[in-house]
BATILO-855732 format. One line per 4 residues: their letters; for each residue x, y, z of C-alpha. Coordinates in nm, 2 decimals. Layout:
N
a> X:Y:Z ~ ...
END
This chain:
98
xxxx> -2.39:-4.23:-1.78 ~ -2.64:-4.00:-1.60 ~ -2.42:-3.99:-1.29 ~ -2.12:-3.89:-1.49
xxxx> -2.32:-3.61:-1.65 ~ -2.43:-3.48:-1.32 ~ -2.08:-3.48:-1.18 ~ -1.96:-3.30:-1.50
xxxx> -2.23:-3.03:-1.47 ~ -2.14:-2.98:-1.10 ~ -1.77:-2.94:-1.19 ~ -1.85:-2.69:-1.46
xxxx> -2.08:-2.49:-1.23 ~ -1.81:-2.49:-0.96 ~ -1.54:-2.37:-1.21 ~ -1.78:-2.10:-1.34
xxxx> -1.84:-1.98:-0.99 ~ -1.47:-1.97:-0.90 ~ -1.37:-1.76:-1.21 ~ -1.68:-1.53:-1.19
xxxx> -1.59:-1.43:-0.84 ~ -1.22:-1.42:-0.88 ~ -1.18:-1.05:-0.76 ~ -1.33:-1.14:-0.43
xxxx> -1.05:-1.38:-0.36 ~ -0.77:-1.14:-0.50 ~ -0.48:-1.06:-0.26 ~ -0.48:-0.72:-0.10
xxxx> -0.23:-0.46:-0.22 ~ 0.12:-0.45:-0.08 ~ 0.18:-0.13:0.12 ~ 0.52:0.01:0.04
xxxx> 0.54:0.18:0.38 ~ 0.49:-0.14:0.58 ~ 0.58:-0.43:0.35 ~ 0.86:-0.67:0.45
xxxx> 1.13:-0.79:0.20 ~ 0.95:-1.12:0.17 ~ 0.62:-0.95:0.07 ~ 0.79:-0.72:-0.18
xxxx> 0.96:-1.01:-0.35 ~ 0.61:-1.15:-0.43 ~ 0.56:-0.85:-0.67 ~ 0.62:-0.92:-1.04
xxxx> 0.98:-0.82:-1.13 ~ 1.10:-0.74:-0.78 ~ 1.39:-0.95:-0.66 ~ 1.54:-0.97:-0.31
xxxx> 1.81:-0.70:-0.39 ~ 1.54:-0.45:-0.52 ~ 1.31:-0.53:-0.22 ~ 1.60:-0.46:0.01
xxxx> 1.65:-0.12:-0.17 ~ 1.28:-0.03:-0.13 ~ 1.30:-0.10:0.25 ~ 1.62:0.10:0.28
xxxx> 1.47:0.39:0.09 ~ 1.16:0.38:0.32 ~ 1.37:0.40:0.63 ~ 1.50:0.74:0.50
xxxx> 1.15:0.87:0.40 ~ 0.81:0.71:0.39 ~ 0.65:0.69:0.05 ~ 0.40:0.96:-0.01
xxxx> 0.29:0.82:-0.36 ~ 0.34:0.52:-0.57 ~ 0.52:0.72:-0.83 ~ 0.80:0.79:-0.58
xxxx> 0.91:0.43:-0.62 ~ 1.10:0.52:-0.93 ~ 1.35:0.69:-0.70 ~ 1.47:0.35:-0.59
xxxx> 1.76:0.24:-0.80 ~ 1.66:-0.05:-1.03 ~ 1.30:0.05:-1.07 ~ 1.20:0.25:-1.37
xxxx> 0.88:0.35:-1.54 ~ 0.83:0.01:-1.69 ~ 0.89:-0.17:-1.37 ~ 0.65:0.06:-1.19
xxxx> 0.39:0.00:-1.45 ~ 0.41:-0.38:-1.40 ~ 0.33:-0.36:-1.03 ~ 0.12:-0.04:-1.00
xxxx> -0.20:-0.22:-0.95 ~ -0.05:-0.44:-0.68 ~ 0.09:-0.17:-0.45 ~ -0.03:0.11:-0.23
xxxx> 0.12:0.37:0.00 ~ -0.15:0.40:0.25 ~ -0.02:0.60:0.55 ~ -0.19:0.53:0.88
xxxx> -0.23:0.85:1.07 ~ -0.17:0.83:1.44 ~ -0.46:0.91:1.68 ~ -0.40:1.22:1.89
xx> -0.40:1.15:2.26 ~ -0.62:1.36:2.48
END
């Protein structure tokens, strides 16, 4: 019985640790300016057709803000609200050559 109690205690401590540090293991945000269709489909509520529309929009003009995503047909305010915390539009600036 003592062996079972020890194993149970270890399991509970392990689970507590996993849930306590969950943000550490969270996936990074998806960059709208670099994401592939496959990466965009992973977002809640984004299907393959919408992901393709996002990529097509991006080819015309890079995203300057997350709010610009509502310009893509099929994404409205509610859809944007669902994925806002999962996306970013980080723009990598090119280094100047000397």
